[in-house]
MOPAC internal coordinates of N, CA, C and O (Angstrom, degrees):
PM7 1SCF
backbone

  N    0.0000 0     0.00 0     0.00 0    0    0    0
  C    1.4130 1     0.00 0     0.00 0    1    0    0
  C    1.5063 1   109.96 1     0.00 0    2    1    0
  O    1.2310 1   121.41 1   -48.80 1    3    2    1
  N    1.3169 1   114.90 1   131.20 1    3    2    1
  C    1.3933 1   115.54 1  -178.50 1    5    3    2
  C    1.5577 1   112.73 1   -73.01 1    6    5    3
  O    1.2310 1   120.64 1   -29.48 1    7    6    5
  N    1.4026 1   116.38 1   150.52 1    7    6    5
  C    1.4279 1   117.09 1  -179.30 1    9    7    6
  C    1.5588 1   102.15 1   -82.50 1   10    9    7
  O    1.2310 1   120.77 1   -30.76 1   11   10    9
  N    1.3297 1   116.14 1   149.24 1   11   10    9
  C    1.4572 1   125.49 1  -178.99 1   13   11   10
  C    1.5209 1   112.65 1  -107.59 1   14   13   11
  O    1.2310 1   123.22 1   -58.73 1   15   14   13
  N    1.2721 1   111.43 1   121.27 1   15   14   13
  C    1.4882 1   117.61 1  -178.60 1   17   15   14
  C    1.6013 1   109.46 1  -114.42 1   18   17   15
  O    1.2310 1   121.73 1   -45.65 1   19   18   17
  N    1.3599 1   114.29 1   134.35 1   19   18   17
  C    1.4428 1   120.19 1   178.24 1   21   19   18
  C    1.4313 1   108.78 1  -101.42 1   22   21   19
  O    1.2310 1   118.85 1   -64.76 1   23   22   21
  N    1.3660 1   119.81 1   115.24 1   23   22   21
  C    1.4329 1   125.56 1  -175.56 1   25   23   22
  C    1.6051 1   102.44 1   -98.41 1   26   25   23
  O    1.2310 1   122.42 1   -56.91 1   27   26   25
  N    1.3159 1   112.98 1   123.09 1   27   26   25
  C    1.5261 1   118.64 1   178.33 1   29   27   26
  C    1.5209 1   106.34 1  -117.89 1   30   29   27
  O    1.2310 1   120.97 1   -70.40 1   31   30   29
  N    1.3830 1   115.75 1   109.60 1   31   30   29
  C    1.3988 1   118.65 1  -177.62 1   33   31   30
  C    1.5879 1   105.03 1  -159.27 1   34   33   31
  O    1.2310 1   122.03 1   -47.18 1   35   34   33
  N    1.2831 1   113.72 1   132.82 1   35   34   33
  C    1.5018 1   122.38 1  -174.78 1   37   35   34
  C    1.5755 1   115.62 1   -69.81 1   38   37   35
  O    1.2310 1   122.38 1   157.50 1   39   38   37
  N    1.3522 1   113.05 1   -22.50 1   39   38   37
  C    1.4781 1   119.58 1  -175.10 1   41   39   38
  C    1.4953 1   106.48 1   -99.11 1   42   41   39
  O    1.2310 1   122.13 1   -61.69 1   43   42   41
  N    1.4477 1   113.52 1   118.31 1   43   42   41
  C    1.5051 1   114.80 1   178.25 1   45   43   42
  C    1.3529 1   118.03 1   -62.21 1   46   45   43
  O    1.2310 1   117.53 1   146.39 1   47   46   45
  N    1.2940 1   122.30 1   -33.61 1   47   46   45
  C    1.4242 1   123.88 1  -179.90 1   49   47   46
  C    1.5608 1   112.49 1   -69.86 1   50   49   47
  O    1.2310 1   120.60 1   149.45 1   51   50   49
  N    1.2174 1   116.46 1   -30.55 1   51   50   49
  C    1.4987 1   120.64 1   172.83 1   53   51   50
  C    1.5520 1   112.88 1   -74.27 1   54   53   51
  O    1.2310 1   123.01 1   139.01 1   55   54   53
  N    1.2287 1   111.83 1   -40.99 1   55   54   53
  C    1.6260 1   117.47 1   172.67 1   57   55   54
  C    1.5078 1   106.69 1   -55.28 1   58   57   55
  O    1.2310 1   120.03 1   128.91 1   59   58   57
  N    1.2501 1   117.55 1   -51.09 1   59   58   57
  C    1.5472 1   123.15 1   178.95 1   61   59   58
  C    1.5338 1   113.24 1   -53.38 1   62   61   59
  O    1.2310 1   122.82 1   129.92 1   63   62   61
  N    1.2386 1   112.19 1   -50.08 1   63   62   61
  C    1.5406 1   118.99 1   176.95 1   65   63   62
  C    1.3870 1   113.34 1   -56.40 1   66   65   63
  O    1.2310 1   121.35 1   128.17 1   67   66   65
  N    1.2904 1   115.02 1   -51.83 1   67   66   65
  C    1.5527 1   122.49 1   179.92 1   69   67   66
  C    1.4888 1   108.04 1   -58.62 1   70   69   67
  O    1.2310 1   120.49 1   125.51 1   71   70   69
  N    1.3438 1   116.66 1   -54.49 1   71   70   69
  C    1.4350 1   120.80 1   179.83 1   73   71   70
  C    1.5238 1   112.81 1   -53.17 1   74   73   71
  O    1.2310 1   120.32 1   134.66 1   75   74   73
  N    1.2970 1   116.99 1   -45.34 1   75   74   73
  C    1.5036 1   118.51 1  -175.64 1   77   75   74
  C    1.5818 1   104.41 1   -69.37 1   78   77   75
  O    1.2310 1   116.32 1   139.30 1   79   78   77
  N    1.2728 1   124.60 1   -40.70 1   79   78   77
  C    1.4837 1   126.48 1   178.27 1   81   79   78
  C    1.5298 1   111.56 1   -56.18 1   82   81   79
  O    1.2310 1   122.49 1   144.59 1   83   82   81
  N    1.4071 1   112.83 1   -35.41 1   83   82   81
  C    1.5417 1   117.65 1  -176.44 1   85   83   82
  C    1.5699 1   110.00 1  -100.63 1   86   85   83
  O    1.2310 1   118.72 1  -144.46 1   87   86   85
  N    1.2690 1   120.04 1    35.54 1   87   86   85
  C    1.4837 1   121.70 1  -172.29 1   89   87   86
  C    1.5595 1   111.07 1   -63.29 1   90   89   87
  O    1.2310 1   118.50 1   168.07 1   91   90   89
  N    1.3379 1   120.46 1   -11.93 1   91   90   89
  C    1.4100 1   116.00 1   177.11 1   93   91   90
  C    1.5510 1   117.96 1   -83.26 1   94   93   91
  O    1.2310 1   123.74 1   177.27 1   95   94   93
  N    1.4173 1   110.43 1    -2.73 1   95   94   93
  C    1.4319 1   122.17 1   179.45 1   97   95   94
  C    1.4599 1   111.00 1  -110.51 1   98   97   95
  O    1.2310 1   117.16 1   -24.18 1   99   98   97
  N    1.3496 1   123.02 1   155.82 1   99   98   97
  C    1.3515 1   124.13 1   168.94 1  101   99   98
  C    1.5196 1   110.32 1   -78.10 1  102  101   99
  O    1.2310 1   119.70 1   -54.54 1  103  102  101
  N    1.2694 1   118.18 1   125.46 1  103  102  101
  C    1.4746 1   125.61 1  -170.36 1  105  103  102
  C    1.5644 1   108.70 1  -107.86 1  106  105  103
  O    1.2310 1   121.53 1   -44.83 1  107  106  105
  N    1.4187 1   114.68 1   135.17 1  107  106  105
  C    1.3215 1   123.92 1   170.35 1  109  107  106
  C    1.5146 1   105.06 1  -126.06 1  110  109  107
  O    1.2310 1   119.11 1   -39.68 1  111  110  109
  N    1.3464 1   119.31 1   140.32 1  111  110  109
  C    1.4412 1   119.16 1  -178.84 1  113  111  110
  C    1.5024 1   114.18 1  -128.98 1  114  113  111
  O    1.2310 1   123.16 1   -31.87 1  115  114  113
  N    1.2966 1   111.54 1   148.13 1  115  114  113
  C    1.4622 1   119.93 1   179.14 1  117  115  114
  C    1.5628 1   108.03 1  -129.72 1  118  117  115
  O    1.2310 1   118.53 1   -38.89 1  119  118  117
  N    1.2778 1   120.41 1   141.11 1  119  118  117
  C    1.4250 1   117.29 1   177.86 1  121  119  118
  C    1.5820 1   114.82 1   -97.63 1  122  121  119
  O    1.2310 1   121.06 1  -178.92 1  123  122  121
  N    1.2365 1   115.58 1     1.08 1  123  122  121
  C    1.5052 1   120.99 1   175.16 1  125  123  122
  C    1.4798 1   110.20 1  -160.60 1  126  125  123
  O    1.2310 1   119.82 1   -14.27 1  127  126  125
  N    1.3200 1   117.94 1   165.73 1  127  126  125
  C    1.4353 1   127.10 1  -173.73 1  129  127  126
  C    1.4916 1   116.26 1   -56.76 1  130  129  127
  O    1.2310 1   121.64 1   131.31 1  131  130  129
  N    1.4375 1   114.46 1   -48.69 1  131  130  129
  C    1.4582 1   119.12 1  -179.85 1  133  131  130
  C    1.5578 1   109.95 1   -60.60 1  134  133  131
  O    1.2310 1   117.69 1   141.32 1  135  134  133
  N    1.2943 1   122.01 1   -38.68 1  135  134  133
  C    1.4112 1   123.13 1   179.18 1  137  135  134
  C    1.5823 1   111.78 1   -65.39 1  138  137  135
  O    1.2310 1   122.40 1   144.71 1  139  138  137
  N    1.3098 1   113.01 1   -35.29 1  139  138  137
  C    1.4119 1   118.41 1  -179.31 1  141  139  138
  C    1.5059 1   108.26 1   -70.54 1  142  141  139
  O    1.2310 1   118.53 1   136.34 1  143  142  141
  N    1.3347 1   120.41 1   -43.66 1  143  142  141
  C    1.5481 1   121.02 1   174.73 1  145  143  142
  C    1.5391 1   109.87 1   -60.43 1  146  145  143
  O    1.2310 1   119.30 1   140.58 1  147  146  145
  N    1.2782 1   118.94 1   -39.42 1  147  146  145
  C    1.4714 1   121.94 1   176.85 1  149  147  146
  C    1.5619 1   111.88 1   -54.34 1  150  149  147
  O    1.2310 1   122.14 1   129.07 1  151  150  149
  N    1.3741 1   113.50 1   -50.93 1  151  150  149
  C    1.4424 1   124.84 1  -176.50 1  153  151  150
  C    1.5978 1   106.44 1   -63.11 1  154  153  151
  O    1.2310 1   119.58 1   134.37 1  155  154  153
  N    1.2862 1   118.40 1   -45.63 1  155  154  153
  C    1.4408 1   119.72 1   177.81 1  157  155  154
  C    1.5026 1   109.82 1   -65.86 1  158  157  155
  O    1.2310 1   118.35 1   141.80 1  159  158  157
  N    1.2078 1   120.74 1   -38.20 1  159  158  157
  C    1.4992 1   123.52 1  -179.69 1  161  159  158
  C    1.5300 1   109.28 1   -65.85 1  162  161  159
  O    1.2310 1   119.36 1   136.67 1  163  162  161
  N    1.2931 1   118.83 1   -43.33 1  163  162  161
  C    1.4539 1   121.99 1  -176.74 1  165  163  162
  C    1.5482 1   112.62 1   -70.49 1  166  165  163
  O    1.2310 1   119.60 1   159.44 1  167  166  165
  N    1.2884 1   118.36 1   -20.56 1  167  166  165
  C    1.4304 1   122.35 1  -179.66 1  169  167  166
  C    1.5982 1   113.22 1  -151.43 1  170  169  167
  O    1.2310 1   122.48 1  -111.95 1  171  170  169
  N    1.2831 1   112.86 1    68.05 1  171  170  169
  C    1.4229 1   120.99 1  -165.69 1  173  171  170
  C    1.5921 1   115.56 1   -56.88 1  174  173  171
  O    1.2310 1   121.76 1   145.51 1  175  174  173
  N    1.3236 1   114.23 1   -34.49 1  175  174  173
  C    1.4154 1   114.92 1  -170.68 1  177  175  174
  C    1.6097 1   111.45 1   -99.75 1  178  177  175
  O    1.2310 1   122.29 1   175.85 1  179  178  177
  N    1.3261 1   113.23 1    -4.15 1  179  178  177
  C    1.5220 1   116.53 1  -172.47 1  181  179  178
  C    1.6457 1   108.73 1   -87.37 1  182  181  179
  O    1.2310 1   118.89 1   162.21 1  183  182  181
  N    1.2892 1   119.71 1   -17.79 1  183  182  181
  C    1.4444 1   116.43 1  -176.46 1  185  183  182
  C    1.6043 1   106.67 1   -91.67 1  186  185  183
  O    1.2310 1   123.00 1   -52.85 1  187  186  185
  N    1.2907 1   111.85 1   127.15 1  187  186  185
  C    1.5703 1   121.13 1   179.39 1  189  187  186
  C    1.4201 1   115.62 1   -89.59 1  190  189  187
  O    1.2310 1   121.91 1   154.71 1  191  190  189
  N    1.3685 1   113.94 1   -25.29 1  191  190  189
  C    1.5028 1   114.39 1  -172.15 1  193  191  190
  C    1.6245 1   101.09 1  -160.80 1  194  193  191
  O    1.2310 1   123.48 1   -35.50 1  195  194  193
  N    1.3587 1   110.92 1   144.50 1  195  194  193
  C    1.5274 1   120.54 1   172.85 1  197  195  194
  C    1.5044 1   103.37 1  -113.17 1  198  197  195
  O    1.2310 1   121.70 1   -55.40 1  199  198  197
  N    1.4118 1   114.36 1   124.60 1  199  198  197
  C    1.3989 1   117.87 1   162.85 1  201  199  198
  C    1.4771 1   110.90 1  -111.09 1  202  201  199
  O    1.2310 1   118.86 1   -55.62 1  203  202  201
  N    1.3564 1   119.77 1   124.38 1  203  202  201
  C    1.4563 1   121.53 1  -170.61 1  205  203  202
  C    1.5508 1   108.43 1  -134.24 1  206  205  203
  O    1.2310 1   122.34 1   -39.70 1  207  206  205
  N    1.3490 1   113.13 1   140.30 1  207  206  205
  C    1.4090 1   122.23 1   166.69 1  209  207  206
  C    1.5261 1   109.00 1   -63.29 1  210  209  207
  O    1.2310 1   119.32 1   -28.36 1  211  210  209
  N    1.3196 1   118.90 1   151.64 1  211  210  209
  C    1.4534 1   124.15 1   179.02 1  213  211  210
  C    1.4875 1   104.62 1   -82.14 1  214  213  211
  O    1.2310 1   118.36 1   125.05 1  215  214  213
  N    1.3324 1   120.73 1   -54.95 1  215  214  213
  C    1.4117 1   127.10 1  -165.02 1  217  215  214
  C    1.5601 1   106.11 1  -101.21 1  218  217  215
  O    1.2310 1   123.84 1   -80.30 1  219  218  217
  N    1.3676 1   110.25 1    99.70 1  219  218  217
  C    1.5201 1   118.26 1   174.81 1  221  219  218
  C    1.5378 1   109.19 1  -134.35 1  222  221  219
  O    1.2310 1   122.08 1   -26.89 1  223  222  221
  N    1.4022 1   113.62 1   153.11 1  223  222  221
  C    1.4088 1   112.37 1   176.24 1  225  223  222
  C    1.4612 1   117.09 1   -70.87 1  226  225  223
  O    1.2310 1   117.73 1   -23.20 1  227  226  225
  N    1.3155 1   121.92 1   156.80 1  227  226  225
  C    1.4137 1   127.72 1   174.06 1  229  227  226
  C    1.5820 1   114.08 1    78.11 1  230  229  227
  O    1.2310 1   119.66 1   128.82 1  231  230  229
  N    1.3520 1   118.26 1   -51.18 1  231  230  229
  C    1.4737 1   125.63 1   176.03 1  233  231  230
  C    1.4848 1   106.39 1  -142.00 1  234  233  231
  O    1.2310 1   120.98 1   -60.84 1  235  234  233
  N    1.3392 1   115.74 1   119.16 1  235  234  233
  C    1.4084 1   116.27 1   173.42 1  237  235  234
  C    1.4621 1   114.74 1   -74.52 1  238  237  235
  O    1.2310 1   119.73 1   -11.94 1  239  238  237
  N    1.3431 1   118.12 1   168.06 1  239  238  237
  C    1.3510 1   123.77 1   178.58 1  241  239  238
  C    1.5725 1   111.85 1   -62.11 1  242  241  239
  O    1.2310 1   121.36 1   148.87 1  243  242  241
  N    1.3408 1   115.00 1   -31.13 1  243  242  241
  C    1.4687 1   120.66 1   176.47 1  245  243  242
  C    1.5408 1   107.69 1   -66.47 1  246  245  243
  O    1.2310 1   121.32 1   131.88 1  247  246  245
  N    1.2983 1   115.08 1   -48.12 1  247  246  245
  C    1.5719 1   119.59 1  -176.45 1  249  247  246
  C    1.5728 1   106.02 1   -59.41 1  250  249  247
  O    1.2310 1   122.14 1   136.52 1  251  250  249
  N    1.4150 1   113.50 1   -43.48 1  251  250  249
  C    1.4555 1   119.99 1  -173.18 1  253  251  250
  C    1.6363 1   108.15 1   -64.06 1  254  253  251
  O    1.2310 1   121.40 1   137.20 1  255  254  253
  N    1.3937 1   114.93 1   -42.80 1  255  254  253
  C    1.4213 1   120.70 1   173.79 1  257  255  254
  C    1.5655 1   113.17 1   -59.02 1  258  257  255
  O    1.2310 1   120.46 1   135.95 1  259  258  257
  N    1.3256 1   116.72 1   -44.05 1  259  258  257
  C    1.3788 1   119.63 1   176.53 1  261  259  258
  C    1.4890 1   117.88 1   -58.66 1  262  261  259
  O    1.2310 1   123.03 1   135.69 1  263  262  261
  N    1.3289 1   111.79 1   -44.31 1  263  262  261
  C    1.5186 1   124.02 1   176.21 1  265  263  262
  C    1.5508 1   109.59 1   -60.70 1  266  265  263
  O    1.2310 1   122.00 1   137.40 1  267  266  265
  N    1.2472 1   113.78 1   -42.60 1  267  266  265
  C    1.6235 1   121.59 1  -176.83 1  269  267  266
  C    1.5066 1   105.47 1   -65.17 1  270  269  267
  O    1.2310 1   121.12 1   126.47 1  271  270  269
  N    1.3557 1   115.46 1   -53.53 1  271  270  269
  C    1.4907 1   117.85 1  -176.26 1  273  271  270
  C    1.4615 1   112.62 1   -65.98 1  274  273  271
  O    1.2310 1   116.99 1   161.26 1  275  274  273
  N    1.3036 1   123.32 1   -18.74 1  275  274  273
  C    1.4995 1   123.67 1  -178.50 1  277  275  274
  C    1.5052 1   108.12 1   -95.12 1  278  277  275
  O    1.2310 1   117.54 1   176.26 1  279  278  277
  N    1.3704 1   122.30 1    -3.74 1  279  278  277
  C    1.3457 1   126.80 1  -169.54 1  281  279  278
  C    1.5320 1   109.91 1   -61.11 1  282  281  279
  O    1.2310 1   119.11 1   -40.05 1  283  282  281
  N    1.3436 1   119.29 1   139.95 1  283  282  281
  C    1.4633 1   123.27 1  -178.58 1  285  283  282
  C    1.5668 1   110.15 1   -65.60 1  286  285  283
  O    1.2310 1   119.52 1   146.73 1  287  286  285
  N    1.3616 1   118.53 1   -33.27 1  287  286  285
  C    1.4046 1   120.07 1   178.81 1  289  287  286
  C    1.4874 1   112.39 1   -83.16 1  290  289  287
  O    1.2310 1   120.10 1   -59.17 1  291  290  289
  N    1.2664 1   117.42 1   120.83 1  291  290  289
  C    1.5324 1   122.10 1  -176.54 1  293  291  290
  C    1.4584 1   114.51 1   -65.70 1  294  293  291
  O    1.2310 1   119.29 1   152.37 1  295  294  293
  N    1.3991 1   118.95 1   -27.63 1  295  294  293
  C    1.3867 1   119.26 1   174.41 1  297  295  294
  C    1.5641 1   112.22 1   -63.16 1  298  297  295
  O    1.2310 1   121.55 1   148.76 1  299  298  297
  N    1.2852 1   114.63 1   -31.24 1  299  298  297
  C    1.5405 1   120.20 1   177.06 1  301  299  298
  C    1.5434 1   108.36 1   -84.72 1  302  301  299
  O    1.2310 1   118.28 1   137.02 1  303  302  301
  N    1.2755 1   120.88 1   -42.98 1  303  302  301
  C    1.3920 1   127.48 1  -172.37 1  305  303  302
  C    1.5584 1   108.10 1   -64.04 1  306  305  303
  O    1.2310 1   120.41 1   146.50 1  307  306  305
  N    1.2822 1   116.82 1   -33.50 1  307  306  305
  C    1.4834 1   122.55 1  -169.19 1  309  307  306
  C    1.5952 1   112.71 1   -99.01 1  310  309  307
  O    1.2310 1   121.39 1   176.91 1  311  310  309
  N    1.2921 1   114.95 1    -3.09 1  311  310  309
  C    1.4979 1   121.66 1  -176.51 1  313  311  310
  C    1.5574 1   107.18 1   -59.12 1  314  313  311
  O    1.2310 1   119.27 1   -51.28 1  315  314  313
  N    1.3714 1   119.00 1   128.72 1  315  314  313
  C    1.4782 1   117.05 1   172.48 1  317  315  314
  C    1.5695 1   112.28 1   -58.28 1  318  317  315
  O    1.2310 1   123.33 1   -37.19 1  319  318  317
  N    1.3798 1   111.22 1   142.81 1  319  318  317
  C    1.4157 1   116.72 1  -174.09 1  321  319  318
  C    1.5976 1   108.06 1  -135.42 1  322  321  319
  O    1.2310 1   122.35 1   -58.11 1  323  322  321
  N    1.3439 1   113.10 1   121.89 1  323  322  321
  C    1.3857 1   119.75 1  -179.23 1  325  323  322
  C    1.6000 1   111.20 1  -112.96 1  326  325  323
  O    1.2310 1   120.59 1   -50.80 1  327  326  325
  N    1.2955 1   116.48 1   129.20 1  327  326  325
  C    1.4685 1   118.86 1  -179.51 1  329  327  326
  C    1.4416 1   105.91 1   -96.11 1  330  329  327
  O    1.2310 1   124.26 1   -47.87 1  331  330  329
  N    1.4904 1   109.43 1   132.13 1  331  330  329
  C    1.4771 1   117.46 1   173.19 1  333  331  330
  C    1.4840 1   109.06 1  -106.34 1  334  333  331
  O    1.2310 1   118.26 1   -57.00 1  335  334  333
  N    1.2097 1   120.91 1   123.00 1  335  334  333
  C    1.4866 1   120.22 1  -171.34 1  337  335  334
  C    1.4778 1   118.05 1  -153.14 1  338  337  335
  O    1.2310 1   119.81 1   -23.79 1  339  338  337
  N    1.2453 1   117.96 1   156.21 1  339  338  337
  C    1.5042 1   120.94 1   167.58 1  341  339  338
  C    1.6035 1   107.28 1   -96.65 1  342  341  339
  O    1.2310 1   121.01 1  -179.79 1  343  342  341
  N    1.2688 1   115.68 1     0.21 1  343  342  341
  C    1.5001 1   119.49 1   177.71 1  345  343  342
  C    1.5127 1   109.86 1   -61.84 1  346  345  343
  O    1.2310 1   118.64 1   -43.59 1  347  346  345
  N    1.3070 1   120.20 1   136.41 1  347  346  345
  C    1.3780 1   126.34 1   175.51 1  349  347  346
  C    1.5951 1   115.71 1  -118.93 1  350  349  347
  O    1.2310 1   123.26 1   177.81 1  351  350  349
  N    1.3606 1   111.36 1    -2.19 1  351  350  349
  C    1.4704 1   118.05 1   176.62 1  353  351  350
  C    1.4833 1   113.05 1   -63.57 1  354  353  351
  O    1.2310 1   124.13 1   -57.52 1  355  354  353
  N    1.4058 1   109.67 1   122.48 1  355  354  353
  C    1.4672 1   114.42 1   179.94 1  357  355  354
  C    1.4269 1   116.36 1   -70.18 1  358  357  355
  O    1.2310 1   122.49 1   148.22 1  359  358  357
  N    1.3634 1   112.83 1   -31.78 1  359  358  357
  C    1.4297 1   116.20 1   179.30 1  361  359  358
  C    1.5288 1   114.36 1   -66.02 1  362  361  359
  O    1.2310 1   122.49 1   142.72 1  363  362  361
  N    1.4067 1   112.84 1   -37.28 1  363  362  361
  C    1.4781 1   116.78 1   175.76 1  365  363  362
  C    1.5635 1   112.52 1   -68.89 1  366  365  363
  O    1.2310 1   122.04 1   144.37 1  367  366  365
  N    1.3507 1   113.70 1   -35.63 1  367  366  365
  C    1.3969 1   116.74 1   171.84 1  369  367  366
  C    1.5136 1   117.89 1   -59.55 1  370  369  367
  O    1.2310 1   120.84 1   137.65 1  371  370  369
  N    1.3653 1   116.00 1   -42.35 1  371  370  369
  C    1.4070 1   123.46 1  -179.44 1  373  371  370
  C    1.5522 1   107.03 1   -72.07 1  374  373  371
  O    1.2310 1   118.40 1   143.23 1  375  374  373
  N    1.2406 1   120.66 1   -36.77 1  375  374  373
  C    1.5251 1   123.87 1   177.63 1  377  375  374
  C    1.5285 1   106.20 1   -62.46 1  378  377  375
  O    1.2310 1   119.55 1   133.44 1  379  378  377
  N    1.3225 1   118.46 1   -46.56 1  379  378  377
  C    1.4273 1   121.39 1   179.10 1  381  379  378
  C    1.5219 1   113.39 1   -60.21 1  382  381  379
  O    1.2310 1   122.12 1   131.48 1  383  382  381
  N    1.3224 1   113.54 1   -48.52 1  383  382  381
  C    1.5016 1   119.88 1  -179.58 1  385  383  382
  C    1.6022 1   107.75 1   -59.10 1  386  385  383
  O    1.2310 1   120.86 1   135.85 1  387  386  385
  N    1.3973 1   115.97 1   -44.15 1  387  386  385
  C    1.4278 1   115.98 1   176.78 1  389  387  386
  C    1.4956 1   115.59 1   -66.05 1  390  389  387
  O    1.2310 1   120.40 1   156.84 1  391  390  389
  N    1.2747 1   116.85 1   -23.16 1  391  390  389
  C    1.5358 1   120.64 1   178.64 1  393  391  390
  C    1.6203 1   109.78 1   -82.45 1  394  393  391
  O    1.2310 1   119.89 1   175.46 1  395  394  393
  N    1.3439 1   117.82 1    -4.54 1  395  394  393
  C    1.4266 1   115.64 1   176.14 1  397  395  394
  C    1.5064 1   112.18 1   114.06 1  398  397  395
  O    1.2310 1   119.55 1  -167.64 1  399  398  397
  N    1.3996 1   118.47 1    12.36 1  399  398  397
  C    1.5041 1   119.99 1  -175.21 1  401  399  398
  C    1.4941 1   104.29 1   -70.49 1  402  401  399
  O    1.2310 1   122.64 1   -41.18 1  403  402  401
  N    1.4339 1   112.54 1   138.82 1  403  402  401
  C    1.4787 1   120.48 1   179.19 1  405  403  402
  C    1.5183 1   109.95 1   -76.12 1  406  405  403
  O    1.2310 1   121.14 1   131.99 1  407  406  405
  N    1.2654 1   115.43 1   -48.01 1  407  406  405
  C    1.5504 1   124.01 1  -178.01 1  409  407  406
  C    1.5127 1   109.05 1  -157.30 1  410  409  407
  O    1.2310 1   123.45 1   -14.73 1  411  410  409
  N    1.4296 1   111.00 1   165.27 1  411  410  409
  C    1.3593 1   122.91 1  -174.94 1  413  411  410
  C    1.5820 1   107.01 1  -128.93 1  414  413  411
  O    1.2310 1   117.48 1   -57.16 1  415  414  413
  N    1.3151 1   122.40 1   122.84 1  415  414  413
  C    1.3516 1   121.52 1  -179.00 1  417  415  414
  C    1.5580 1   107.86 1  -126.50 1  418  417  415
  O    1.2310 1   122.70 1   -63.34 1  419  418  417
  N    1.3571 1   112.43 1   116.66 1  419  418  417
  C    1.5313 1   125.52 1  -174.66 1  421  419  418
  C    1.5818 1   109.33 1   -79.93 1  422  421  419
  O    1.2310 1   121.90 1   -49.92 1  423  422  421
  N    1.3660 1   113.97 1   130.08 1  423  422  421
  C    1.4475 1   122.36 1   173.83 1  425  423  422
  C    1.5954 1   102.35 1   -77.30 1  426  425  423
  O    1.2310 1   120.30 1   -30.90 1  427  426  425
  N    1.3158 1   117.03 1   149.10 1  427  426  425
  C    1.3222 1   129.27 1   -18.49 1  429  427  426
  C    1.5694 1   115.40 1   -61.97 1  430  429  427
  O    1.2310 1   121.59 1   -32.57 1  431  430  429
  N    1.3363 1   114.57 1   147.43 1  431  430  429
  C    1.4580 1   111.96 1  -176.12 1  433  431  430
  C    1.4850 1   115.26 1   -82.51 1  434  433  431
  O    1.2310 1   118.71 1   -34.50 1  435  434  433
  N    1.3328 1   120.07 1   145.50 1  435  434  433
  C    1.4382 1   122.77 1   161.60 1  437  435  434
  C    1.5006 1   105.35 1   -86.98 1  438  437  435
  O    1.2310 1   120.76 1   -61.40 1  439  438  437
  N    1.3551 1   116.15 1   118.60 1  439  438  437
  C    1.4416 1   124.88 1  -168.81 1  441  439  438
  C    1.5808 1   111.09 1   -54.25 1  442  441  439
  O    1.2310 1   120.73 1   132.50 1  443  442  441
  N    1.3041 1   116.21 1   -47.50 1  443  442  441
  C    1.4678 1   117.69 1   177.67 1  445  443  442
  C    1.4502 1   115.10 1   -67.46 1  446  445  443
  O    1.2310 1   116.88 1   144.18 1  447  446  445
  N    1.2752 1   123.54 1   -35.82 1  447  446  445
  C    1.4564 1   129.62 1   177.03 1  449  447  446
  C    1.5664 1   106.46 1   -65.04 1  450  449  447
  O    1.2310 1   123.40 1   132.60 1  451  450  449
  N    1.3221 1   111.09 1   -47.40 1  451  450  449
  C    1.5972 1   118.05 1   178.01 1  453  451  450
  C    1.4824 1   112.59 1   -51.28 1  454  453  451
  O    1.2310 1   123.25 1   122.32 1  455  454  453
  N    1.4308 1   111.38 1   -57.68 1  455  454  453
  C    1.3746 1   118.02 1   178.29 1  457  455  454
  C    1.4958 1   119.74 1   -59.80 1  458  457  455
  O    1.2310 1   121.78 1   143.00 1  459  458  457
  N    1.2611 1   114.20 1   -37.00 1  459  458  457
  C    1.3804 1   123.64 1   179.42 1  461  459  458
  C    1.5724 1   113.99 1   -65.45 1  462  461  459
  O    1.2310 1   121.06 1   138.29 1  463  462  461
  N    1.3124 1   115.59 1   -41.71 1  463  462  461
  C    1.3460 1   127.56 1   177.98 1  465  463  462
  C    1.5132 1   113.44 1   -63.86 1  466  465  463
  O    1.2310 1   122.41 1   141.18 1  467  466  465
  N    1.3215 1   112.99 1   -38.82 1  467  466  465
  C    1.4950 1   123.52 1   179.51 1  469  467  466
  C    1.5357 1   106.27 1   -71.59 1  470  469  467
  O    1.2310 1   119.98 1   135.26 1  471  470  469
  N    1.3915 1   117.65 1   -44.74 1  471  470  469
  C    1.4615 1   115.46 1  -176.54 1  473  471  470
  C    1.6034 1   110.43 1   -69.37 1  474  473  471
  O    1.2310 1   122.37 1   148.27 1  475  474  473
  N    1.2957 1   113.06 1   -31.73 1  475  474  473
  C    1.5448 1   120.64 1   179.38 1  477  475  474
  C    1.6652 1   103.17 1   -63.64 1  478  477  475
  O    1.2310 1   122.09 1   126.54 1  479  478  477
  N    1.2684 1   113.60 1   -53.46 1  479  478  477
  C    1.5137 1   114.29 1  -171.50 1  481  479  478
  C    1.5495 1   111.02 1   -61.51 1  482  481  479
  O    1.2310 1   121.71 1   139.63 1  483  482  481
  N    1.4204 1   114.32 1   -40.37 1  483  482  481
  C    1.4271 1   120.09 1   178.72 1  485  483  482
  C    1.6207 1   112.65 1   -65.98 1  486  485  483
  O    1.2310 1   119.68 1   141.95 1  487  486  485
  N    1.2784 1   118.21 1   -38.05 1  487  486  485
  C    1.4183 1   125.13 1   177.03 1  489  487  486
  C    1.5559 1   108.39 1   -64.52 1  490  489  487
  O    1.2310 1   119.81 1   137.51 1  491  490  489
  N    1.3943 1   117.97 1   -42.49 1  491  490  489
  C    1.3409 1   119.93 1   178.01 1  493  491  490
  C    1.5584 1   111.67 1   -63.72 1  494  493  491
  O    1.2310 1   120.28 1   140.69 1  495  494  493
  N    1.2891 1   117.07 1   -39.31 1  495  494  493
  C    1.5298 1   122.57 1   175.91 1  497  495  494
  C    1.4774 1   113.59 1   -59.48 1  498  497  495
  O    1.2310 1   120.78 1   142.41 1  499  498  497
  N    1.3167 1   116.12 1   -37.59 1  499  498  497
  C    1.4660 1   119.76 1  -177.86 1  501  499  498
  C    1.5094 1   107.15 1   -64.27 1  502  501  499
  O    1.2310 1   119.30 1   141.92 1  503  502  501
  N    1.2035 1   118.93 1   -38.08 1  503  502  501
  C    1.5512 1   122.58 1  -177.36 1  505  503  502
  C    1.5248 1   108.84 1   -69.34 1  506  505  503
  O    1.2310 1   120.67 1   145.94 1  507  506  505
  N    1.3405 1   116.32 1   -34.06 1  507  506  505
  C    1.4856 1   117.55 1   175.54 1  509  507  506
  C    1.4478 1   116.15 1   -71.22 1  510  509  507
  O    1.2310 1   119.89 1   136.49 1  511  510  509
  N    1.2477 1   117.81 1   -43.51 1  511  510  509
  C    1.5339 1   126.94 1  -178.91 1  513  511  510
  C    1.5555 1   112.67 1   -60.63 1  514  513  511
  O    1.2310 1   120.10 1   180.00 1  515  514  513

């Protein structure tokens, strides 16, 4: 069974590029945080990894991470979460790590590093489930 990744990104073109790069996985997409939370709530144990942009309108990736980590359902609260971002601010990175971020991938992506971090996060999630 293919692992399922939820991509949360407000820019359609970026969502498409990421989805195409991860074609060996089942991909679900959301264009904003509330949509992502709805997807998680509707099928809590089916998402194996969340990849989220940091800077999005209405709900930042950081806010989404916080809401997920505080979720009452442990299948949702414990899902690995990787932030995709152009952010370089060390304080924001530390705050995200402290909030339960699994990993941080800076744009532009190094393809091999990108894929490696995703594989690593998915392998860690297998051990937890």
